[in-house]
C-alpha positions as CSV (number, residue, x, y, z in Angstrom):
1,M,-29.7,-43.7,-12.7
2,Y,-29.4,-40.2,-14.0
3,G,-26.6,-37.6,-14.2
4,L,-25.2,-34.5,-15.8
5,L,-22.0,-33.9,-17.7
6,K,-20.4,-30.5,-18.4
7,V,-18.4,-30.7,-21.7
8,V,-15.9,-27.9,-22.4
9,Q,-14.1,-27.7,-25.7
10,D,-10.4,-27.0,-25.5
11,G,-8.7,-24.0,-27.2
12,T,-8.8,-25.7,-30.5
13,G,-12.5,-26.8,-30.6
14,S,-14.2,-29.2,-32.9
15,R,-13.8,-32.1,-30.4
16,T,-16.4,-34.9,-30.5
17,L,-18.0,-37.2,-27.9
18,T,-19.1,-40.8,-28.5
19,L,-22.1,-41.8,-26.5
20,P,-22.6,-45.4,-25.3
21,A,-24.0,-47.9,-27.8
22,G,-27.8,-47.8,-28.0
23,S,-28.1,-44.3,-26.7
24,K,-31.1,-42.1,-27.6
25,V,-30.8,-38.4,-27.9
26,I,-34.2,-36.9,-26.9
27,N,-33.8,-33.6,-28.7
28,G,-32.5,-35.1,-32.0
29,G,-29.2,-36.4,-33.2
30,G,-30.1,-40.1,-33.6
31,G,-27.8,-41.2,-30.8
32,V,-25.0,-38.8,-31.7
33,A,-23.9,-35.9,-29.4
34,L,-23.9,-32.8,-31.5
35,L,-21.6,-30.5,-29.5
36,T,-20.8,-26.8,-30.1
37,T,-17.6,-26.8,-32.0
38,T,-16.1,-23.4,-31.2
39,A,-13.1,-23.1,-29.0
40,N,-13.9,-23.1,-25.2
41,A,-17.6,-23.8,-25.8
42,V,-19.6,-25.3,-23.0
43,D,-22.3,-27.9,-23.5
44,I,-24.4,-29.6,-20.8
45,L,-25.5,-33.2,-21.3
46,T,-28.1,-34.8,-19.0
47,Y,-28.9,-38.5,-19.1
48,F,-31.3,-41.1,-17.7
49,Y,-30.3,-44.8,-17.8
50,D,-33.1,-47.3,-17.4
51,G,-30.8,-50.4,-17.2
52,S,-30.7,-50.9,-21.0
53,T,-30.8,-47.5,-22.7
54,F,-29.2,-44.1,-22.1
55,W,-31.7,-41.3,-22.8
56,W,-29.8,-38.0,-23.4
57,T,-30.8,-34.3,-23.6
58,I,-28.1,-31.9,-24.8
59,G,-28.0,-28.2,-24.1
60,N,-25.6,-26.4,-26.4
61,N,-23.5,-23.3,-26.2
62,Y,-23.7,-22.1,-22.5
63,N,-21.0,-19.4,-23.1
């Protein structure tokens, strides 16, 4: 399974996102989603799930 998530910060910013247990972030982060923290920032997360592990790629700051 694969998919894409668009994550938009609210007017305050600095919100966080918790990935499922055992997730791997392909472009760094050690399983943690490092989002853009500025207000109204847009990040795009894509994932591939192989039945046991989520593999994530995170694109930051599409403003």
